N, C-alpha and C positions, 0 to 999 in steps of 0.2 A: 164109250164115246170113245172116237177115233179123231185126231186133230192132226190137220196138215198147215203148214207157214206157206202161204204163195207171194212170189213176190212177183208185181206188178210192174209193169211197165206199161208207160202209156204218152199220149200226147201232150207234150206239159201244158198247154194253155188249156187241155181238158179235164186234169186231175182232180177237182171239186167235183164236177159232174159222175165222171167214173168212178172216183171213190162213193158217194151217193146211192149211184144204180149197184154198185157192189154188194155196198152197205144192206139192199133192202132185197136180197138173194137169198133166200131159205138156204140153210147152213152155216151164211156166214155170219159171225158170232161178233168180229170186229173187222174195221178198217182202220189202218195208221199210214199218215201222209210222213213220207221218212225221207233224209237222207240216202245219200252211198247209190251204191247201182241200179236198185230198186226206186221207183216212184213210190208206191203204197206195198204195204204190206197185212195181207185178209187173212184171218183167222177163221177155217172153215172146219167147223167139227161134223162127222156122219157117225152113224151107227154100225155101219160097215164098207170095208175098202171098196166095195161095187157103187158107192152113192157120191165117191168124189168124182165120178166120171160126169155125175148129171151133174154135180155143182159145181165144178171149172174145167172140165172139157166142153160141158153141153149147152152151160150158161155163164160164167164169169169170163171165159176165152173170147168169149161173143158179144161184151159189151162195147156199145162204141167207142173207140176210141183207145181201146186195148190192145195194144202191140206186140206184147209177148208178156208171159210166167215161167216161172221157176218154182215147183213144187217143192215142198219138204216135208214127209210123214215120219210124224214125232215116233218115237219107239216109247219115254216113258212121259210122263208130265212129273213135274216137283211143283211144288209150295214152297214157301217159307218155313211152314210148320212141318214139313216134309226135312227139309234141308239143317233145320235147326235141329231132328232128331237126330238124323244122321250123322253131324259131325258131335253129337254130346254121347254117342255111343262109346261106352267105355271109360267115359270120364269122370263114371261117378265114383267115389270112395278111394280114387287114387289122392 
């Protein structure tokens, strides 16, 4: 699974509607309303890179009210368990 974090800008008065429409798209697993430079953050998970074009360029960007996006592709995914294991390496027996 490949993950993209998509920062979404939209018309302020449409944030709830845009968030719901994006959340309903295949490939979108979560949508967060946030503070900062973006209005929403959408988590997109697909099996191959080509699917990003279908989900993001062909559907998400065309949701009524979206004014712009910035997509960040994740190289690696770390969970709390992964981070705990990484930080404990070499500490055994010290």
